[in-house]
Each structure stands twice: as C-alpha cells, then as structure tokens.
N, C-alpha and C positions, 0 to 999 in steps of 0.2 A: 431550380434545384435547391434543396435545403442546404443550410450551412450548420456546422456543429462546433460548439466550443468544448474543448477538453480542459478540465480543471484538475489540479493535483494539490494536495495539502500535506505537508510534512511538518511534524512538530517534534521537538526535543523537550521532554518534560522531566524534570528532576523528580525522583520518586524513592521510596523506601522498599520497593519490591525486591525479591530475590533475583539475582542475575540469571537470565535465561536466554541463550542465543538461538532458541527455537522460535519459529514464527507462530504467533498466536492470533486466532481470529476472535475478536471481541464481540460482545452482544450488540453493539451498534453497527456491525458490519465492517469496522476498520480492522487493520492488522497491526500488531505491535511486537516488540522484542525489548527485553531489558538488558542493557549493556553496562559494563563497569565504568567507573569514572575514568579509568585509564584508557579504555576504548573510546570514551566520549570526547577525549581531547586529541585523539588521533584522526586526522582527516581521512586516512585510508580506511580505518575501521568504521568511521561514521558513514562514509560512502558505501562500504560493503554492507553494513547493516541496513541502510536505507534501501539499497537495491534488493536485498533479500526480502524485506517486508513489502516492497512495492510490487514485486513480480506477481504474487498471487492476486493482488488487488487489480493490477493491470489486466491479467487474464480474465478475471471475473467481470470487469467493466467492459472489455471488448466483447466477451461472450454475450453479456446482457444486451449490449448495443446492437450486435448483429442479429440477435434473436428478435429484438424489437423492430429493427428495420425490415427483416424478412416478413414479419407479420403485416407491416404497413404496405408493402409493395403489392400492386394489383397482380393477380394471377393471370 
C-alpha cells in the first residue's frame, strides 16, 4: 500500500500592500491575506489569519488528492 507525505508551508512576509482580511487566491495557486502590524504581533490574530487562509488550500489539496486517487484505483 502506498504512503503519502503531507506538506504545509506558511510564511509571514512584510509588505507595503493595503490591509485586506479577505482570503485571496494568488496566480501561483497559493492563498494570502494582508494583516496589520498590530494583528501581526498578536498570536491570536496570527493564528486566526493562518487558519482562514489555510482552509481553502486544505480543501483544494484534499479534493485534488482524492480525485487523483480515484483515477488510480482499478475499477
């Protein structure tokens, strides 16, 4: 039986963009959000923001994985 590695990458990158608490899908397939410096120094707001942007990526990754697996299985 196959084994699968699950990888996650989260980055905090300082930027000059306008604050936007909405989740944005980027051209490279990643998701992002721009938070204020005040939110960036709060563990609760950092956690909340990371979870908000991670959720759509998790759903997309699981959906793609299950689709791929279902095509691999012999009928």
